[in-house]
C-alpha positions in Angstrom: -16.1 2.2 -51.0 -13.6 5.0 -50.9 -9.9 4.4 -50.8 -9.2 8.0 -50.2 -9.6 7.9 -46.4 -8.2 4.4 -45.9 -5.4 4.5 -43.4 -4.5 0.8 -43.9 -5.0 0.0 -40.2 -7.8 -1.1 -37.9 -8.2 2.3 -36.3 -11.7 3.4 -35.5 -13.1 6.1 -37.8 -15.4 8.9 -36.9 -18.4 10.1 -39.0 -16.2 11.8 -41.5 -14.1 8.7 -42.1 -11.0 10.2 -40.5 -9.0 7.9 -38.2 -9.1 8.7 -34.5 -6.3 8.2 -32.0 -7.2 6.5 -28.7 -4.9 8.7 -26.8 -6.4 11.9 -28.1 -9.9 10.6 -27.3 -8.8 10.0 -23.7 -7.3 13.4 -23.4 -10.4 15.0 -24.8 -12.5 13.1 -22.2 -10.2 14.2 -19.4 -10.5 17.8 -20.5 -14.2 17.5 -20.7 -14.4 16.1 -17.2 -12.2 18.8 -15.8 -14.3 21.5 -17.3 -17.4 19.9 -15.9 -15.9 19.6 -12.5 -14.8 23.2 -12.6 -18.3 24.3 -13.6 -19.8 22.3 -10.7 -17.4 23.9 -8.2 -18.1 27.4 -9.4 -21.9 26.7 -9.4 -21.7 25.2 -5.9 -19.6 28.2 -4.6 -22.2 30.6 -5.9 -24.9 29.0 -3.7 -24.6 30.6 -0.2 -25.8 27.5 1.7 -23.3 25.2 0.0 -20.5 27.7 0.5 -21.4 28.0 4.2 -21.5 24.2 4.6 -18.2 23.8 2.8 -16.5 26.4 4.9 -17.9 24.8 8.1 -16.6 21.4 7.0 -13.2 22.9 6.2 -13.1 24.7 9.6 -14.1 21.4 11.3 -11.2 19.5 9.7 -8.7 22.3 10.5 -9.9 22.3 14.2 -9.6 18.5 14.4 -6.1 18.5 12.9 -5.1 21.4 15.2 -6.4 19.4 18.2 -4.6 16.3 17.2 -1.3 18.2 16.8 -1.8 20.0 20.1 -2.5 16.8 22.0 -0.1 14.3 20.4 2.8 16.3 19.1 3.2 19.2 21.6 
């Protein structure tokens, strides 16, 4: 048993025996998920059918909200 890397606490250790902070692991996971989401969005936008469907859904929402504003507010 090596005392060299002992932090004196009950912190989890990685494979190298260095203590890990829970907050940093959560931040790392959030960064990973954001990159994955960004990659998925870029990949979906590159597909012409998904881009067309996304634009149609966005236009449908805009038309609906415009209709609601026109009928109820004005």
